[in-house]
N, C-alpha and C positions, 0 to 999 in steps of 0.2 A: 680286137676290140679289146676295150679295157676289162679287165676281169680281176676280181680281188676276192680271195677265197680264204675265209677265217674259220680257225679251229680252235679249241682249248677250252671252250666254256663247261658249263655242268653245275653241279650241285656240291656246296661245300659248307662246311660249318663256320660259324663266326668265329673269325681268329685265323682263319685258314687262308690257303694261297691257292692261285689258279695262274697260268700263263696263257694269254691269248695270242696266237699267231695270225697275221695276214699275209698271204703270198700275191703278189702282183704281176700281171703280165699284159701285154699289149701298150705298154708306153715305155718311157726310159725312167725307171723307177728312181734312180739314184739323183736327180735333179729336181724331184718335186717333193712337196710338202705330204706328208702324211700324218694321220690322226686317227683317234677314236674319240666316238661318240656312244652315248647311252640314252636309252628310253626307258624310262619305268610305266609301269600302266597308269595312266591318269595324268603324266605328266610331260612336259615337252622335253624334246630332244635337246641334250645339254653335250658341249664340247668337253670332254674327259681331259684328253693330251694330246699335243700337236709336236712334231717334231719335224724341222724344217730341214731341207738339202744340206746345208751348213751346219746341222746340230744344234741350232736354237731349239729348246723346249718350253713348252708353256703346260701348266696342268691348273686344272680348276682346284679353288682352295680345299674343296672336301676331301681330295686325294692326295694332295702333298703329303709327303713323308710315308705314304703308303705305296702307291703306284709309281712304276718306272717304266717308259715307254723308251724304246730302243729301235734301231734299224742296222738290217745288214744288206747293204746294198749289192753285195755279190750274191746273195741268196733272192734279193726282191722282195724281202721280206721285212714287216714291222711286227714289234712285240710290243705287249703291255704285261708287265710282270704286277700282279695285284696282290699284295701281302695285308695283314691283320683286316680282312674282308669284314665289313659289317652288313647286317641285315639290310640297312638303306643302300648298299651297292648293288641290290638286285636291281637287274635290267636286261634289254636285249642291249648287247654291245655291238657297234658296227663300225668298219673299217673305213675310212675316208681316204681317198686320194685326190689332191687338188693340182689337175694335171694343166701345164701351161700348152696353150693352142697359140702361139704367135702374138695373137692380139688381146691375150687375157688367160682366164682360168676356167677349167669345166669341173665340177665336183662329182665324183664316181663312188659308188657306195658298195660295199660287200652286203651278203644277203643277210648277216647278223648271226649273233651267236649268245643265246641264253645264259645268263650267270645268275644264279639264284643262291642266295646265302641263308641258311637256317640260324634260327637263335637260339 
C-alpha cells in the first residue's frame, strides 16, 4: 500500500531554516506528482508547493523566494527546503502524492509534521 513518511519538522526562530523530507513507498514514485500542504490552527489546508514528474513546480505566493521543493526519484523522496521562516509559516505540513490509477488519480497523505516558527 501507499505510504508517505515525513520528517524534519520542529521549532525554529523567525528567519531560520528547516528541511522537510517525505519518503514514499508502495507506488511508482518517479511518475507521480508530489506536493506539500500545510494547515494552521483555524485555517483551511493550503497547497504550499508541488512538483510534477517532469519537474514543473508550483509555489503559493506567500512562500515564493523562500521555499524550494525538490525530488530525488532514486530515493523516492520529496523535499521542502524552507528558508527565512516566518511565524505565519507555523502549521502542520503534510506530504501529498497524486498517484495515477489508470482512469484517474488518487491522493495519498503523510501523517503530517509540525513546524513552529517563534518570533
